[in-house]
Every structure is written in structure tokens, then in C-alpha cells.
N, CA, C and O atoms as a printed pandas DataFrame, in Angstrom:
     atom_number atom_name residue_name chain_id  residue_number  x_coord  y_coord  z_coord
0              1         N          MET        A               1   71.881  145.171  130.685
1              2        CA          MET        A               1   70.742  144.495  130.085
2              3         C          MET        A               1   71.080  143.985  128.675
3              4         O          MET        A               1   70.763  142.849  128.325
4              5         N          LYS        A               2   71.716  144.825  127.889
5              6        CA          LYS        A               2   72.087  144.502  126.487
6              7         C          LYS        A               2   73.083  143.309  126.484
7              8         O          LYS        A               2   73.033  142.454  125.600
8              9         N          LYS        A               3   73.965  143.273  127.469
9             10        CA          LYS        A               3   74.927  142.177  127.580
10            11         C          LYS        A               3   74.222  140.846  127.831
11            12         O          LYS        A               3   74.583  139.829  127.238
12            13         N          LYS        A               4   73.232  140.853  128.696
13            14        CA          LYS        A               4   72.492  139.619  128.948
14            15         C          LYS        A               4   71.778  139.126  127.645
15            16         O          LYS        A               4   71.815  137.943  127.309
16            17         N          LEU        A               5   71.155  140.052  126.957
17            18        CA          LEU        A               5   70.471  139.735  125.765
18            19         C          LEU        A               5   71.468  139.193  124.689
19            20         O          LEU        A               5   71.149  138.231  123.990
20            21         N          PHE        A               6   72.600  139.777  124.569
21            22        CA          PHE        A               6   73.618  139.339  123.652
22            23         C          PHE        A               6   74.058  137.940  123.986
23            24         O          PHE        A               6   74.084  137.089  123.098
24            25         N          TYR        A               7   74.403  137.663  125.217
25            26        CA          TYR        A               7   74.843  136.355  125.636
26            27         C          TYR        A               7   73.768  135.287  125.462
27            28         O          TYR        A               7   74.061  134.152  125.084
28            29         N          SER        A               8   72.518  135.663  125.743
29            30        CA          SER        A               8   71.375  134.772  125.487
30            31         C          SER        A               8   71.263  134.369  124.083
31            32         O          SER        A               8   71.057  133.201  123.752
32            33         N          ALA        A               9   71.406  135.383  123.218
33            34        CA          ALA        A               9   71.332  135.122  121.767
34            35         C          ALA        A               9   72.431  134.162  121.307
35            36         O          ALA        A               9   72.185  133.253  120.513
36            37         N          ILE        A              10   73.623  134.374  121.808
37            38        CA          ILE        A              10   74.768  133.502  121.480
38            39         C          ILE        A              10   74.517  132.060  121.937
39            40         O          ILE        A              10   74.817  131.123  121.198
40            41         N          ILE        A              11   73.999  131.882  123.080
41            42        CA          ILE        A              11   73.667  130.556  123.647
42            43         C          ILE        A              11   72.602  129.872  122.766
43            44         O          ILE        A              11   72.740  128.709  122.387
44            45         N          ILE        A              12   71.544  130.626  122.457
45            46        CA          ILE        A              12   70.479  130.021  121.663
46            47         C          ILE        A              12   70.984  129.673  120.267
47            48         O          ILE        A              12   70.664  128.599  119.758
48            49         N          LEU        A              13   71.763  130.548  119.633
49            50        CA          LEU        A              13   72.323  130.275  118.319
50            51         C          LEU        A              13   73.257  129.003  118.370
51            52         O          LEU        A              13   73.196  128.134  117.501
52            53         N          THR        A              14   74.065  128.950  119.368
53            54        CA          THR        A              14   74.961  127.774  119.531
54            55         C          THR        A              14   74.136  126.473  119.668
55            56         O          THR        A              14   74.485  125.461  119.061
56            57         N          PHE        A              15   73.079  126.494  120.439
57            58        CA          PHE        A              15   72.193  125.368  120.610
58            59         C          PHE        A              15   71.572  124.954  119.303
59            60         O          PHE        A              15   71.555  123.772  118.958
60            61         N          MET        A              16   71.056  125.933  118.571
61            62        CA          MET        A              16   70.398  125.658  117.268
62            63         C          MET        A              16   71.319  124.996  116.290
63            64         O          MET        A              16   70.928  124.047  115.611
64            65         N          VAL        A              17   72.573  125.490  116.200
65            66        CA          VAL        A              17   73.513  124.916  115.257
66            67         C          VAL        A              17   73.875  123.488  115.669
67            68         O          VAL        A              17   73.955  122.610  114.810
68            69         N          SER        A              18   74.099  123.232  116.987
69            70        CA          SER        A              18   74.485  121.923  117.383
70            71         C          SER        A              18   73.283  120.956  117.287
71            72         O          SER        A              18   73.474  119.766  117.038
72            73         N          ALA        A              19   72.060  121.454  117.482
73            74        CA          ALA        A              19   70.869  120.576  117.448
74            75         C          ALA        A              19   70.601  120.075  116.014
75            76         O          ALA        A              19   70.035  118.997  115.834
76            77         N          CYS        A              20   70.997  120.842  115.016
77            78        CA          CYS        A              20   70.737  120.337  113.650
78            79         C          CYS        A              20   71.961  119.683  113.040
79            80         O          CYS        A              20   72.062  119.587  111.817
80            81         N          GLY        A              21   72.867  119.245  113.846
81            82        CA          GLY        A              21   73.976  118.509  113.302
82            83         C          GLY        A              21   75.171  119.402  112.901
83            84         O          GLY        A              21   76.222  118.860  112.559
84            85         N          GLY        A              22   75.063  120.695  112.927
85            86        CA          GLY        A              22   76.158  121.546  112.556
86            87         C          GLY        A              22   76.282  121.632  111.069
87            88         O          GLY        A              22   75.294  121.508  110.344
88            89         N          LYS        A              23   77.524  121.848  110.595
89            90        CA          LYS        A              23   77.814  122.080  109.182
90            91         C          LYS        A              23   77.730  120.766  108.422
91            92         O          LYS        A              23   78.324  119.769  108.834
92            93         N          THR        A              24   77.022  120.758  107.354
93            94        CA          THR        A              24   76.952  119.618  106.490
94            95         C          THR        A              24   77.382  119.986  105.086
95            96         O          THR        A              24   77.407  121.167  104.739
96            97         N          ASP        A              25   77.709  119.031  104.299
97            98        CA          ASP        A              25   78.206  119.208  102.943
98            99         C          ASP        A              25   77.276  118.590  101.908
99           100         O          ASP        A              25   76.576  117.614  102.178
100          101         N          VAL        A              26   77.288  119.180  100.723
101          102        CA          VAL        A              26   76.588  118.569   99.618
102          103         C          VAL        A              26   77.602  118.147   98.628
103          104         O          VAL        A              26   78.470  118.920   98.224
104          105         N          VAL        A              27   77.487  116.853   98.215
105          106        CA          VAL        A              27   78.465  116.248   97.281
106          107         C          VAL        A              27   77.753  115.841   96.020
107          108         O          VAL        A              27   76.523  115.840   95.972
108          109         N          ASP        A              28   78.488  115.502   95.020
109          110        CA          ASP        A              28   77.863  115.002   93.763
110          111         C          ASP        A              28   77.189  113.673   94.016
111          112         O          ASP        A              28   77.511  112.972   94.976
112          113         N          SER        A              29   76.229  113.323   93.130
113          114        CA          SER        A              29   75.629  112.001   93.184
114          115         C          SER        A              29   76.736  110.916   93.046
115          116         O          SER        A              29   77.652  111.057   92.236
116          117         N          GLY        A              30   76.631  109.840   93.850
117          118        CA          GLY        A              30   77.670  108.865   93.823
118          119         C          GLY        A              30   77.636  107.952   95.041
119          120         O          GLY        A              30   76.683  107.953   95.819
120          121         N          THR        A              31   78.703  107.174   95.181
121          122        CA          THR        A              31   78.821  106.214   96.303
122          123         C          THR        A              31   80.011  106.657   97.128
123          124         O          THR        A              31   81.091  106.945   96.613
124          125         N          TYR        A              32   79.769  106.701   98.445
125          126        CA          TYR        A              32   80.804  107.158   99.405
126          127         C          TYR        A              32   80.862  106.249  100.610
127          128         O          TYR        A              32   79.838  105.730  101.053
128          129         N          GLU        A              33   82.088  106.049  101.158
129          130        CA          GLU        A              33   82.256  105.339  102.399
130          131         C          GLU        A              33   82.509  106.315  103.514
131          132         O          GLU        A              33   83.129  107.362  103.330
132          133         N          GLY        A              34   82.006  105.941  104.697
133          134        CA          GLY        A              34   82.269  106.840  105.826
134          135         C          GLY        A              34   81.800  106.158  107.132
135          136         O          GLY        A              34   81.464  104.975  107.189
136          137         N          THR        A              35   81.809  106.990  108.142
137          138        CA          THR        A              35   81.420  106.589  109.483
138          139         C          THR        A              35   80.221  107.361  109.942
139          140         O          THR        A              35   80.145  108.572  109.736
140          141         N          ILE        A              36   79.271  106.682  110.566
141          142        CA          ILE        A              36   78.093  107.384  111.089
142          143         C          ILE        A              36   78.504  108.213  112.322
143          144         O          ILE        A              36   79.009  107.689  113.315
144          145         N          LYS        A              37   78.265  109.529  112.209
145          146        CA          LYS        A              37   78.559  110.461  113.352
146          147         C          LYS        A              37   77.371  110.549  114.302
147          148         O          LYS        A              37   77.535  110.680  115.515
148          149         N          GLU        A              38   76.155  110.475  113.719
149          150        CA          GLU        A              38   74.948  110.700  114.504
150          151         C          GLU        A              38   73.769  109.994  113.881
151          152         O          GLU        A              38   73.630  109.950  112.658
152          153         N          VAL        A              39   72.924  109.446  114.721
153          154        CA          VAL        A              39   71.663  108.813  114.275
154          155         C          VAL        A              39   70.533  109.507  114.984
155          156         O          VAL        A              39   70.515  109.588  116.213
156          157         N          GLU        A              40   69.566  110.022  114.199
157          158        CA          GLU        A              40   68.375  110.632  114.747
158          159         C          GLU        A              40   67.188  109.750  114.344
159          160         O          GLU        A              40   66.600  109.907  113.274
160          161         N          ALA        A              41   66.861  108.820  115.242
161          162        CA          ALA        A              41   65.845  107.825  114.910
162          163         C          ALA        A              41   64.478  108.385  114.649
163          164         O          ALA        A              41   63.751  107.879  113.793
164          165         N          GLU        A              42   64.100  109.451  115.392
165          166        CA          GLU        A              42   62.779  110.042  115.253
166          167         C          GLU        A              42   62.585  110.716  113.924
167          168         O          GLU        A              42   61.458  110.929  113.477
168          169         N          LYS        A              43   63.721  111.060  113.277
169          170        CA          LYS        A              43   63.639  111.726  111.943
170          171         C          LYS        A              43   64.114  110.781  110.835
171          172         O          LYS        A              43   64.206  111.181  109.675
172          173         N          THR        A              44   64.420  109.511  111.196
173          174        CA          THR        A              44   65.049  108.578  110.272
174          175         C          THR        A              44   66.129  109.299  109.453
175          176         O          THR        A              44   66.111  109.354  108.223
176          177         N          GLU        A              45   67.052  109.836  110.219
177          178        CA          GLU        A              45   68.141  110.689  109.612
178          179         C          GLU        A              45   69.452  110.191  110.206
179          180         O          GLU        A              45   69.512  109.779  111.365
180          181         N          ILE        A              46   70.528  110.239  109.369
181          182        CA          ILE        A              46   71.823  109.984  109.843
182          183         C          ILE        A              46   72.798  111.032  109.281
183          184         O          ILE        A              46   72.548  111.631  108.235
184          185         N          TYR        A              47   73.894  111.236  109.984
185          186        CA          TYR        A              47   75.002  112.058  109.546
186          187         C          TYR        A              47   76.205  111.119  109.311
187          188         O          TYR        A              47   76.592  110.365  110.203
188          189         N          VAL        A              48   76.765  111.172  108.149
189          190        CA          VAL        A              48   77.886  110.337  107.813
190          191         C          VAL        A              48   79.121  111.228  107.491
191          192         O          VAL        A              48   79.036  112.165  106.698
192          193         N          GLU        A              49   80.260  110.903  108.131
193          194        CA          GLU        A              49   81.480  111.592  107.858
194          195         C          GLU        A              49   82.280  110.774  106.888
195          196         O          GLU        A              49   82.648  109.642  107.203
196          197         N          THR        A              50   82.570  111.309  105.701
197          198        CA          THR        A              50   83.328  110.590  104.679
198          199         C          THR        A              50   84.777  110.572  104.976
199          200         O          THR        A              50   85.245  111.283  105.865
200          201         N          SER        A              51   85.512  109.763  104.243
201          202        CA          SER        A              51   86.992  109.633  104.482
202          203         C          SER        A              51   87.720  110.939  104.189
203          204         O          SER        A              51   88.829  111.123  104.690
204          205         N          ASP        A              52   87.167  111.841  103.416
205          206        CA          ASP        A              52   87.827  113.094  103.146
206          207         C          ASP        A              52   87.291  114.245  103.999
207          208         O          ASP        A              52   87.510  115.411  103.671
208          209         N          GLY        A              53   86.589  113.924  105.093
209          210        CA          GLY        A              53   86.135  114.876  106.098
210          211         C          GLY        A              53   84.851  115.600  105.796
211          212         O          GLY        A              53   84.526  116.558  106.498
212          213         N          LYS        A              54   84.106  115.200  104.798
213          214        CA          LYS        A              54   82.831  115.865  104.538
214          215         C          LYS        A              54   81.739  115.190  105.428
215          216         O          LYS        A              54   81.802  113.997  105.723
216          217         N          THR        A              55   80.741  116.012  105.837
217          218        CA          THR        A              55   79.622  115.469  106.609
218          219         C          THR        A              55   78.380  115.510  105.781
219          220         O          THR        A              55   77.942  116.567  105.328
220          221         N          LEU        A              56   77.799  114.313  105.584
221          222        CA          LEU        A              56   76.574  114.168  104.764
222          223         C          LEU        A              56   75.314  113.997  105.654
223          224         O          LEU        A              56   75.275  113.147  106.543
224          225         N          GLU        A              57   74.341  114.793  105.394
225          226        CA          GLU        A              57   73.066  114.698  106.192
226          227         C          GLU        A              57   72.115  113.956  105.274
227          228         O          GLU        A              57   71.784  114.414  104.180
228          229         N          LEU        A              58   71.667  112.750  105.768
229          230        CA          LEU        A              58   70.857  111.872  104.944
230          231         C          LEU        A              58   69.580  111.562  105.661
231          232         O          LEU        A              58   69.590  110.937  106.721
232          233         N          TYR        A              59   68.439  112.008  105.074
233          234        CA          TYR        A              59   67.106  111.697  105.532
234          235         C          TYR        A              59   66.572  110.485  104.722
235          236         O          TYR        A              59   66.428  110.565  103.502
236          237         N          PHE        A              60   66.291  109.398  105.402
237          238        CA          PHE        A              60   65.839  108.220  104.753
238          239         C          PHE        A              60   64.440  108.477  104.153
239          240         O          PHE        A              60   63.639  109.211  104.731
240          241         N          THR        A              61   64.158  107.863  102.984
241          242        CA          THR        A              61   62.839  107.909  102.391
242          243         C          THR        A              61   62.317  106.482  102.272
243          244         O          THR        A              61   62.994  105.522  102.641
244          245         N          ASP        A              62   61.106  106.364  101.752
245          246        CA          ASP        A              62   60.556  105.018  101.565
246          247         C          ASP        A              62   61.346  104.227  100.588
247          248         O          ASP        A              62   61.309  102.997  100.633
248          249         N          GLU        A              63   62.086  104.884   99.671
249          250        CA          GLU        A              63   62.857  104.253   98.603
250          251         C          GLU        A              63   64.289  103.879   99.071
251          252         O          GLU        A              63   64.968  103.113   98.387
252          253         N          THR        A              64   64.750  104.403  100.215
253          254        CA          THR        A              64   66.097  104.140  100.701
254          255         C          THR        A              64   66.181  102.599  101.035
255          256         O          THR        A              64   65.375  102.041  101.780
256          257         N          LYS        A              65   67.206  101.987  100.427
257          258        CA          LYS        A              65   67.455  100.565  100.716
258          259         C          LYS        A              65   68.582  100.413  101.731
259          260         O          LYS        A              65   69.709  100.824  101.455
260          261         N          LEU        A              66   68.311   99.843  102.881
261          262        CA          LEU        A              66   69.297   99.640  103.961
262          263         C          LEU        A              66   69.617   98.144  104.001
263          264         O          LEU        A              66   68.721   97.309  104.125
264          265         N          THR        A              67   70.963   97.808  103.891
265          266        CA          THR        A              67   71.331   96.422  103.955
266          267         C          THR        A              67   72.538   96.185  104.880
267          268         O          THR        A              67   73.337   97.083  105.148
268          269         N          GLN        A              68   72.628   94.956  105.344
269          270        CA          GLN        A              68   73.775   94.509  106.128
270          271         C          GLN        A              68   73.951   93.034  105.748
271          272         O          GLN        A              68   73.002   92.250  105.738
272          273         N          ASP        A              69   75.232   92.683  105.431
273          274        CA          ASP        A              69   75.564   91.347  105.018
274          275         C          ASP        A              69   74.716   90.855  103.880
275          276         O          ASP        A              69   74.409   89.664  103.826
276          277         N          GLY        A              70   74.309   91.741  102.938
277          278        CA          GLY        A              70   73.525   91.401  101.779
278          279         C          GLY        A              70   72.035   91.239  102.019
279          280         O          GLY        A              70   71.283   90.921  101.097
280          281         N          GLU        A              71   71.612   91.456  103.241
281          282        CA          GLU        A              71   70.175   91.323  103.553
282          283         C          GLU        A              71   69.637   92.662  103.991
283          284         O          GLU        A              71   70.370   93.538  104.452
284          285         N          GLU        A              72   68.294   92.798  103.828
285          286        CA          GLU        A              72   67.614   94.023  104.263
286          287         C          GLU        A              72   67.756   94.158  105.764
287          288         O          GLU        A              72   67.647   93.184  106.509
288          289         N          ALA        A              73   68.008   95.427  106.207
289          290        CA          ALA        A              73   68.195   95.738  107.620
290          291         C          ALA        A              73   67.201   96.799  108.044
291          292         O          ALA        A              73   66.636   97.500  107.205
292          293         N          GLN        A              74   66.986   96.919  109.349
293          294        CA          GLN        A              74   66.076   97.920  109.915
294          295         C          GLN        A              74   66.902   99.142  110.262
295          296         O          GLN        A              74   68.103   99.063  110.518
296          297         N          PHE        A              75   66.209  100.291  110.261
297          298        CA          PHE        A              75   66.866  101.569  110.637
298          299         C          PHE        A              75   67.473  101.482  112.022
299          300         O          PHE        A              75   68.520  102.075  112.282
300          301         N          SER        A              76   66.831  100.756  112.902
301          302        CA          SER        A              76   67.303  100.594  114.296
302          303         C          SER        A              76   68.671   99.849  114.377
303          304         O          SER        A              76   69.281   99.808  115.445
304          305         N          SER        A              77   69.141   99.274  113.272
305          306        CA          SER        A              77   70.437   98.587  113.220
306          307         C          SER        A              77   71.618   99.602  113.145
307          308         O          SER        A              77   72.766   99.249  113.414
308          309         N          LEU        A              78   71.306  100.846  112.779
309          310        CA          LEU        A              78   72.280  101.874  112.659
310          311         C          LEU        A              78   72.742  102.474  113.970
311          312         O          LEU        A              78   71.918  102.844  114.807
312          313         N          THR        A              79   74.020  102.575  114.157
313          314        CA          THR        A              79   74.596  103.145  115.410
314          315         C          THR        A              79   75.764  104.088  115.060
315          316         O          THR        A              79   76.395  103.965  114.010
316          317         N          GLU        A              80   76.016  104.998  115.948
317          318        CA          GLU        A              80   77.164  105.858  115.786
318          319         C          GLU        A              80   78.453  105.083  115.751
319          320         O          GLU        A              80   78.618  104.119  116.498
320          321         N          GLY        A              81   79.356  105.479  114.910
321          322        CA          GLY        A              81   80.642  104.835  114.828
322          323         C          GLY        A              81   80.683  103.679  113.780
323          324         O          GLY        A              81   81.764  103.169  113.489
324          325         N          GLN        A              82   79.547  103.271  113.226
325          326        CA          GLN        A              82   79.521  102.210  112.227
326          327         C          GLN        A              82   80.056  102.696  110.901
327          328         O          GLN        A              82   79.824  103.842  110.517
328          329         N          LYS        A              83   80.768  101.838  110.200
329          330        CA          LYS        A              83   81.240  102.112  108.827
330          331         C          LYS        A              83   80.096  101.802  107.897
331          332         O          LYS        A              83   79.438  100.771  108.034
332          333         N          VAL        A              84   79.856  102.682  106.953
333          334        CA          VAL        A              84   78.778  102.489  105.976
334          335         C          VAL        A              84   79.246  102.925  104.591
335          336         O          VAL        A              84   80.181  103.712  104.447
336          337         N          GLU        A              85   78.574  102.395  103.588
337          338        CA          GLU        A              85   78.719  102.812  102.180
338          339         C          GLU        A              85   77.361  103.358  101.823
339          340         O          GLU        A              85   76.345  102.676  101.952
340          341         N          VAL        A              86   77.356  104.634  101.358
341          342        CA          VAL        A              86   76.070  105.231  100.971
342          343         C          VAL        A              86   76.122  105.659   99.488
343          344         O          VAL        A              86   77.108  106.191   98.980
344          345         N          THR        A              87   75.010  105.388   98.861
345          346        CA          THR        A              87   74.842  105.857   97.483
346          347         C          THR        A              87   73.784  106.951   97.505
347          348         O          THR        A              87   72.639  106.709   97.886
348          349         N          VAL        A              88   74.165  108.134   97.102
349          350        CA          VAL        A              88   73.311  109.288   97.186
350          351         C          VAL        A              88   73.056  109.930   95.831
351          352         O          VAL        A              88   73.864  109.833   94.908
352          353         N          GLU        A              89   71.875  110.606   95.740
353          354        CA          GLU        A              89   71.517  111.374   94.554
354          355         C          GLU        A              89   71.378  112.791   94.984
355          356         O          GLU        A              89   70.613  113.112   95.894
356          357         N          LYS        A              90   72.147  113.673   94.304
357          358        CA          LYS        A              90   72.061  115.092   94.647
358          359         C          LYS        A              90   70.844  115.681   93.946
359          360         O          LYS        A              90   70.702  115.606   92.725
360          361         N          VAL        A              91   69.947  116.284   94.782
361          362        CA          VAL        A              91   68.740  116.906   94.268
362          363         C          VAL        A              91   68.760  118.314   94.740
363          364         O          VAL        A              91   68.341  118.607   95.860
364          365         N          GLY        A              92   69.257  119.226   93.880
365          366        CA          GLY        A              92   69.421  120.634   94.317
366          367         C          GLY        A              92   70.522  120.670   95.360
367          368         O          GLY        A              92   71.651  120.252   95.104
368          369         N          LYS        A              93   70.179  121.177   96.548
369          370        CA          LYS        A              93   71.141  121.193   97.660
370          371         C          LYS        A              93   70.923  120.098   98.697
371          372         O          LYS        A              93   71.469  120.123   99.800
372          373         N          ARG        A              94   70.104  119.142   98.290
373          374        CA          ARG        A              94   69.757  118.020   99.203
374          375         C          ARG        A              94   70.366  116.728   98.672
375          376         O          ARG        A              94   70.507  116.546   97.463
376          377         N          LEU        A              95   70.714  115.863   99.563
377          378        CA          LEU        A              95   71.169  114.519   99.188
378          379         C          LEU        A              95   70.132  113.497   99.563
379          380         O          LEU        A              95   69.757  113.414  100.732
380          381         N          ASP        A              96   69.633  112.684   98.580
381          382        CA          ASP        A              96   68.698  111.620   98.857
382          383         C          ASP        A              96   69.495  110.345   98.916
383          384         O          ASP        A              96   70.170  110.007   97.944
384          385         N          PRO        A              97   69.445  109.600  100.046
385          386        CA          PRO        A              97   70.142  108.342  100.122
386          387         C          PRO        A              97   69.335  107.255   99.329
387          388         O          PRO        A              97   68.183  106.956   99.646
388          389         N          LYS        A              98   69.986  106.698   98.312
389          390        CA          LYS        A              98   69.289  105.611   97.532
390          391         C          LYS        A              98   69.556  104.285   98.262
391          392         O          LYS        A              98   68.656  103.454   98.387
392          393         N          SER        A              99   70.791  104.089   98.744
393          394        CA          SER        A              99   71.090  102.870   99.475
394          395         C          SER        A              99   72.162  103.187  100.562
395          396         O          SER        A              99   73.015  104.061  100.411
396          397         N          VAL        A             100   72.049  102.414  101.656
397          398        CA          VAL        A             100   72.997  102.519  102.701
398          399         C          VAL        A             100   73.314  101.038  103.065
399          400         O          VAL        A             100   72.450  100.222  103.386
400          401         N          LYS        A             101   74.625  100.786  102.982
401          402        CA          LYS        A             101   75.081   99.430  103.301
402          403         C          LYS        A             101   75.969   99.466  104.579
403          404         O          LYS        A             101   76.993  100.148  104.609
404          405         N          ILE        A             102   75.566   98.740  105.598
405          406        CA          ILE        A             102   76.338   98.661  106.821
406          407         C          ILE        A             102   77.545   97.716  106.511
407          408         O          ILE        A             102   77.363   96.577  106.082
408          409         N          LEU        A             103   78.767   98.229  106.744
409          410        CA          LEU        A             103   79.960   97.465  106.346
410          411         C          LEU        A             103   80.521   96.588  107.470
411          412         O          LEU        A             103   81.375   95.732  107.241
412          413         N          GLU        A             104   80.026   96.819  108.681
413          414        CA          GLU        A             104   80.567   95.958  109.793
414          415         C          GLU        A             104   79.485   95.290  110.594
415          416         O          GLU        A             104   79.779   94.555  111.536
């Protein structure tokens, strides 16, 4: 019985970690280039992997400016695998995306 409970706990824990995007990193405020690893449209959230292997978790706000080819773009324009340039502001342990530019 204890074995079943242990394995169930491991499965649930694994699911919870993978459901929230796994390990993310907090970086200093600044501008970074990377590739979108995941888009969560219902949360207006993206995960960006930077060129040095860090994963940034970015929740869009009303102030986040999203552009493509110099023009305003919709969140629905974002897809996994796209190259982006993100400007973030570090607020405690959170990163606020100030701008996201689709590079391709």
C-alpha cells in the first residue's frame, strides 16, 4: 500500500512540475534574445530560452508591447520555436516583460 502511495505522489509531483513549465530562471533587468519554448494562450504567458540556456517565464501585462516588423502584433502571433527579443524588468523574483519583438 505504501509503495502505491509513494509512486502516486511521484507521478503527481512530476505532472505538477511539467505543467508549470519546469525550472525557470530570474535574470537582471535588460534585453535578451531567445526562442519561445512554450506559449500558454489562456494565461498570456510565454517561456523563452535564451542563448545561454536560461528559461524565462513571462506573463504579459496590459503594458507589455508586442511587435513584429515594427508594427503592433497580437498575442496569437506567438508560436513555439519563434526567435524573439524580450526586454524585461526584474521585480523581486518575477520578470515583467516590457516589450517582446518577434524577430522572424
